[in-house]
N, C-alpha and C positions, 0 to 999 in steps of 0.2 A: 504494500500500500504506500502511495506517495505521501510524504510528510504533509503536504498541503491538504490532503484528505483526512489525515489522521488527527491533526490539531483540533479541528472543530468537533470531532467525535469525542476526543478526550475532554474538551471543555463541556460538552453536553453531558458526558458521564459524571464529571465532577459536580455540575449543577444539580443533576438528579440525585446523586448521593447526598449532597448537602440539604436539598429540599426534603428528602425522606428523613434525614437525621434530625433536622429542626422540628418537623411536624411530630415525629415519634417521640422525641425528647420532651417537647411541650406536653404531649399527651401523657407521658410517663409521670411528669411532675404533677399534673393535674389529678391523675388517678391515685398516686401514692400519697398525696397531700392529705393531712388530717382534715376532716370535714365536719363542720357544725352547720353553718348556713350555706357553705359552698363558695363564699365570697373569695377566700384566698385561692382555693383550687381553680376558680374561674378567672383569676387575675394574673395568670402567666401569659404575658404578651411578648410578641416577637418584634424586634426593632432592627431596622437596617441602618448600619453605621453609628447608631446610638441606641441606648435603651428606650423602649416605648414607656412613657411615664403614666399611662392610663391605669386606673384602678376601677373596680366595680363599685357601684353606689353603696353607701352605708346600709341601705335598707334591702340589700341583696339577700334573699331568703329570709328565714325567720329563726332566730336562735332559740334553742331549747331553754325553758325556764328551769332553773336549778335551785335547790335548797342546800345551803352550805352549812355543814356542822360548825357551830360556833359563829356563824354569820360571815365567815371569810374562807378563802382558800381557792385553789385552782380546780379542785374536784368537788363535785356536789351530786346530790341525788336529783335526777331529772324528775320534775313533777309535771311537766307538760312538754311533750316532744316538739322539736322545732321542725321547720320545713327546709330541707336542703335542696339547693338549686345548683346544678353544674352545667356550665356552658363554656366550652373551650374556645377562646377567640382566635381561631386559626388565621394566619397571615394570608391575605388574599392576592398579593402581587407576586410577581416572579422572583424566586430566590436564585441568586447566581453566586458563583464562587469568587467573584471579583470584589466582594464587599465584606465588611465585618458584620456579624450577626449577633444579636443579643436576645436571650430569653430572660426576662426579668419579671419580678413581682414587686411592686412598689407600695404595698400596704405597709403601714408603720410597724406592724407586728410580724411581718414575713420572715425577717432574719431570725427572730426569737423562735418562731415555730419550726424553722428549717434546722436549727442547730441545738435547741434545748429539748432534751428528752422529756421533760415535764410537760411541755406544751405539745410535743409530738405524740403523746400517749394516744393510742387508739388509731394511729395512722395506718391505712391499708398497707403501706410500704414498710411498716415497723418504725421504731423510734429513730433509726438512722436513715430514714427514707431519702432525705436530700443528699447526704454524703454518699450514700450508695449509688445514686443516679449520677452524681457529679464525677465520681471516680471512674465510672464506666465509659465516660464520653469519648476518650481518646481511642479506646479499643472498638467501641461501637462505630465510630466514624470511619476508622480504618477498614473494618469489615464491609461497610457500605460502599466505600470507594473501590475496594478490590472487586466487589460483586459487580459494580457498574462498569469498571474497566474491563472485566472479563467478558462482557457482552460485545466488545469491539472486535470486529472481524477484520 
């Protein structure tokens, strides 16, 4: 194959691998995220060349009403179930490998929930849900790139 024919195919393969990687990682973060109302799980946004600073509205879903022993704490007995709403805001434009891409969550408590096991309790991905996903990124992207490059004839 001539180099002039090969370069566009490689670029297309890299773009596809990155598109798949971003969409799947965003989905993993949303699914593994602890959920009460679903506001944080629905606030993983993709940004091109800079983080997307959007967040879901404060009235997203309805939190469970809890009764706390002694009136305080992070755990409580649920006395009225909440309403969880999950809507992943997938990026709608073309994703290309010639840009920097960010998957961010800009809720004020996002970092605490991502790293603090007390707040991550009950997360579908376990208490280390965020760290587990973050450490897999390099290998996951490498596999996707090799898969797409393997399709070039």
